[in-house]
N, C-alpha and C positions, 0 to 999 in steps of 0.2 A: 247384758252389755257392760263393760268396764265401767266402774265408777270414777277411774280416775281422768276427769276431764281433760286436765292439763297433758297428760300422757298421750291422750287420744289427737289433741289438738298439736303435739309436737311431731307426732307420726305424719299427720297431714301436710304440716309446714316442710319438712324434710322432703316430701317427695315431689314438691315443687318449689324449692326455695325463691322467695322473691327478694327485690331489692329494697330495704327497709331504711328510710332516711332519718337519721337523728340530727337535729340543729342543734341541741346542747352540747356541743363537744368540748366545750370547758368544763364540763362536770364531770369528775373523777368516777362515779358511777356508771355514767353513759358509756366511757370507754370499756369500763369493766364488763358491762353487759354486752356491747357489741362484739368483744373477744369471745365470750362466752357462748354468745349465740352463733357465731361463725364457728367456733371449734365444734359445737354441736351439730352443724349441719342444718340449722332452722333456717338462715336466711343468708342475703349478702349485706352486709351493714355498710351504710354510705353515712359518712361524717362531715358535718357542714361547719367550714369555718379555715382559719390561716392554717396551713400545713406545718409551718415552723412551728407556733404555739400549740399544737394539736400533739406535735411530735414530741417536744418539751415535756408536756404534761404526761404523755404515755410514758416516757422514759423516766419520770419522776416518780411514777407509781407501778412501775415494771409490766407495762401493759405492751405487747407486741401488736405492732400495727400490720403485719405480714397479710396480704389478702383483703384488707380492708380499705375501701375506696374514700377518699377524701375531694369534697366538693368545694372549691376555694371561691367563696365569696369576695376575697379582695383581689382575684385575678380578674382584670377589667376585660381581657378578650373572651375569657369564658363567660361571664355574665353579659355582654353584649350578644353573644351567640344565642344564650338562652332566652335572653329578654326579646331578641329579634322573633326567634320561632314562637314565644307566648304572644305577641302582640300580631302574629299571622292570623290567628284564631279568635283572641280576647281583644276588642277593639275600643273597651271603655275607656281605656287611660293610655296617653302617649307614652311611647316607650321610654321618654327622658324621665318621666315621673315613675314609669315601674323600675327603671334603673337606679333610681334614689332610694327605693325603697329595700333594695337587695343587700344594702350593707347591715340590715338585721337577718341573721341566719335564719329565722323562723321562717321569715317572707320566702327566700332565697330555696329553702327546702320545699315549701310549698308549692311554687314554681316549677321546679323541677318535677315533682310528682305530676303536677298538671300536665307538662309536656312530654310526660311517659318516660322520663329518664330516672325516677325512681317508682316504685310500685305503691307505696304507703310511707306515711310520715308517723313518728312517735317523738310527742313534746309533751311538757309539763313539768318537769323538774324543777325549772327555774323561771316557768311562764305561769300565770293564772290560767284556769279553764278559758276565761274570757278572751285571754290575748292569743288563744291557742284555736279559739273559734273565730276570732275575727280575723287573724291571718287567713284561715282555711276558709272562710265564707267570701273573704274579699278577693284571694287569689285563685283557689281551686274552685268556688261557686259550689251551688247546691245542686241535688241530683234533679234531674227533670220531673218536673210534677210536685216537688216539695218546697215548702215555705219555712220548714222548721228544723233547726239543729237539735237534736236530742241525745239520750245516751242510754245505752242498754248493759246488761250484765248478766251473768249466768250465776245461779246459787246451787251450790253442792249443801245438801241438808241431810246429817246423818240421821239415819231410821225414817226418813220420808219414801213413800212407796208411792210415788206418781207415776204419770203415764210415761216417764222416763227414767225411772227409778229414782235415785237422790238428786236429780238434776231439774231445775226449772230457769226458764228466760224471765227476766223482770225490766220494766223500764215505766216512767223515766226516773230515776232516783237522783240525778246530779245538774239536769240544766233548765228545765222549762217549770218555773214555780207555779204557775195557776193555768195550765192548758186550756184554750176554748176548745169547741168541737172540732175546727179544723186542724188545730194543733194535737188533739190528742188523736184523730185519725191518722195524721201522719205520724205520730210516734208508734202507733199501732202498726201500721204497713212497714215501716221502716225496720221496727224489731223482728217482724215475721221475716223480712228479706235477710236479715243480718244472722238470724238464728239458723235459718235453711243453709246459708253460705258456711257458718260455722260448724253446725253439728249434723246437716244432713236431714234432720227433721220435716217431718210434715207439720208447720206451724198451726197450732189450736189456740187462739186468741181470746183472751176473757177481759173484759172491761170491768173492773172492780168498782163496788160501790159498798153504802151500807145497806143495799136493798137488792133484793133478787125478783127481778120481774115482775115488778109493780107491787112490791109487798110494802112500799113507802111510796110518798109523793114528794116531790121538791124538785125546786130548780136545777140542782146539780144533778140530778137523775135525769132531766129533760135535755141537760148539756151531753151527757152519755151516749143517750138515745140517738141524738143527732149526729155524734160523732159515728156512731154503729152505722148508721145510715150514709153516711159520707164514706165510710170505708168499705162498706158493700158496693156502693156504685162505683168506686175507683178501682175495687179489685172484688170483682164477682164471685172468683173460685177461692178466695180467702175464707178460711174457717175461722169466723170471729162471731162472739157473742156477749150480749152485756143487758142490762146491767146484771152483774153476779156479785153476789157477797164472797169472800175468799173460798168458806167452805163448800158453798154451791159450784166453784169453780175446779174445785181438784178432788174432793170427795164424791164418787160415783153414788153412795148412800144418801147424801145429805142433797146431792143433785136429783136424784129418784123422788125424794119426797117433797121438794121445794118447788120444783118444775113440772108444770102441765105441759105435754106436749114435747116437742122434737127439740133437741138443739145440738148442732155438732160440735159444742165444746165442753158444755157443762159436766163436772165429774172428772173430765179428763184434759183439762188445759194444761198446755206445756208453755206457756207464755202468759204473764199476768201484768196488765196494765193499770198503774196506779192512776187514781184519779188528780193527783196533784203532786207536787214535788215534798210536801210535809209528810204526806202518808205514805210515799216512797220511802224517803229518808228514814222516817221512825219503823216503817216495814222491816226495812232489811236490818238495821240495827238490832231490834227486836229478835230477829231469826240468827243473827250474828252470836248475840249474848248469850240468849236463853237457849237455842239448839246447837250452838257449836258450830253455825253453817260457815261454810268459805266462799266467799263471794269472788268471782273474777270479773274484771270490768274496773270501773265502766269505761266502755268502750263509745266514742263519738259516733253519730250515723245522722243520714240526710246529706252528707257532702258527695259531689261527683264523685271522687276517689276516697279510700279508706284513711281515717286520721284517728290515732288513739292521744289520749289525753291521760297524762300520768298523774298520781299524786304526789305533792311536792317532796313527801317523805318516803317515796318507794324504795325499799332496798332493790339489789341488783336483779335477785331472783324474780321481783315482782315487775321488773323493767323488760326482763327477758318474755316473762310470761304474757305480758301486754304486747310485745312486739310481735310474737307467736300468733296471738289472736288476729291481729290486724293483717300478719302476712297471710293468714288462711283466709281470710276474706278478700284481699286483694287477688287471691289467684283466679277467682272467677270473674274480674273484672274484663 
């Protein structure tokens, strides 16, 4: 398997380009990324905002807007039309209240995704993760059966010889600080689904801990075992196991030594689920610093439609990469 994960995702994106909406069109890097993504045939970018202001900025930085759609959230008739379509299905808030929210481009972008006028959303360059999550949760809503928004990523680790070569899926390293058993089950199921969409792998999910199959006793381990039970009840066909230490999850020899009996995952996990945000954050940074690993993501999950959150300092290529990931996920909507 080619280890260049971005190259694989680019080929997938080109095969069925999606409409990716960018609510932060006042950012130079967003305009540059949208142009680059369109030129490479990866997606059809949609920018949200006042067309005059966007054209002025594009002209100033020398970016052509040819072939790029602009969704004008200052156009009253267009906003009315979109809101009318939205409230036919979503009846929680009156049309008047929804309409007032549309002066914020982030909200308008989320609404256009919800009603199917865009396939997925990329934001976060000038909004916090919390703001992106709030707009998406309020307007797009959560996927049926889910009550948790989480994030996942892909790590490419030079020299790692796992079941998918140098690649492994990871979660949650960006959103849920201290997941309980239901949240952990949500994270595991959502990550398996995202990885399947992105990479086409058969997910094998390991719930990580400091213990392998009863080698230690603690309340934290009981919580992981409950999460395992919940995930199995909800998705009986999902290959998932826990609690597992990292080496038991990814090294066949260690798994053979530490685990008595059968495990569908031990030694060959291609997705690892951290028990807490601190473990996930530390784990990712350790592998990045010491093993020179490259992280792709984080991508948000748990919403009814795909949403991607950017890091605030993301360079143009990273924005294009994040948009490519979310576009590939949107292909299977």
